[in-house]
N, C-alpha and C positions, 0 to 999 in steps of 0.2 A: 405538514404532515403528509406522509405517503399512505394512501389507502390501497390495500391489496384486495381486489375484487375477485380474483381467480380462486378456484378451489384448491390450487396447489401453491404452496409457498416453498421456495428453495432457499437453503442456507448452505453456503460454502465457506470454508475457512482455509487459511494457509499461513505459511511463515516463509520469509525470505531474508537471507543475509544480504544486506545491500552492499556492503563493502567490508574489507579487512585491510585497511590501508597501513596499519602498523607493520604488518608482515612485508609489505611491498614498498614502503616509504611513499605511499600515495599521497595525493593532494589533501585529503581530509586530515591526514596526520601531520604533514609537513607544511601545508599551505596556510594562507591567511586571506582575509577578505571573504567575499561571497563565494560559496561553493554549493553544488547541487549534485545529488545522485538520483537518477530517474530509472525505474525498473518497470517494464511492461508485464502485467499479470493477466493471463488469459484464464477465463473460467472453464471448467471441464465440459460444460454445456451452456448454451446461452439462456439468459433470462428472457421473459417476454418484454419487459421494460427495463431501463437501467435500474439496478438495485441500489439500496442504501448500503454504503460501504463504510465500515468503521476500521480504523487503523490504530495500532499502539506499539510502543517500543517494548520488545521482549529481551533484548540484550543491548546494553549501553556501556561501552568501554571507552572512557574519556580520560584525558590528561587532567590530573588534579591541580596543576599549576596555572591553568587558564580558565577563563569564564566558560560555563556550560551554556551553549545556545543551541536550540534545535527547533525545527519546524518539520513535522511529519504529516503529510496529507495524501488523500486519494484524489487524483485529478483525472479529467477526461473519462469519466465513468460512462460506459456503454453497456448494452446487453451482453457483449462478448468479453469485456474485461475493463481494466483501468490502468492508470499509471500510478505507481507507488513512488512518491517523491519525498526526499529528505533534503533539507537545506540547513546550512549553518553559515556563520559569518564572523567577522572580527578575528580575534586571536584564538578562537576555540580549536582544540586539537582532538580529533576523534579517531581512535584506533579501529574500532569495529562497531557495527550497528546491525541488529536484526530486528525486523518488524513483523508483527502478526496482523492479519486482517480477517474480517468477517463480512460477507455480502449476504443480504437478505432481500428477496424480491419474488415477484410472481414468476412461475415456470409453467410450461405446458403440462397438462395432465395427460397420461396415456389414453384416457377416454375422450379427450377433446376431438371434435370433428372439424375438418376444414371444409367450409361451405363457401363456394364462391365462384 
């Protein structure tokens, strides 16, 4: 469990289209085997500590004739941002994918003083 002891809690949300491989005959649509899409997300302002980041699929456009396999995660979470990572494998063919994310964590309060 993350405990937030600061007076201010920041919540930031966003949405990213990770790829549209159907339009470009990209590897997610035409490929097979292990494939990965990695996108760097930067927060509009830094958190005090790495926030909790939740991710979810908001657009899923897949070939109905192949198995649907997906792994969507937030990796390398820091105070400044994270990597939004999508992976698939086998014969899965994905035309497009959009992911939404929410980060929640402690932020500096305008009334905080730096003493040091």
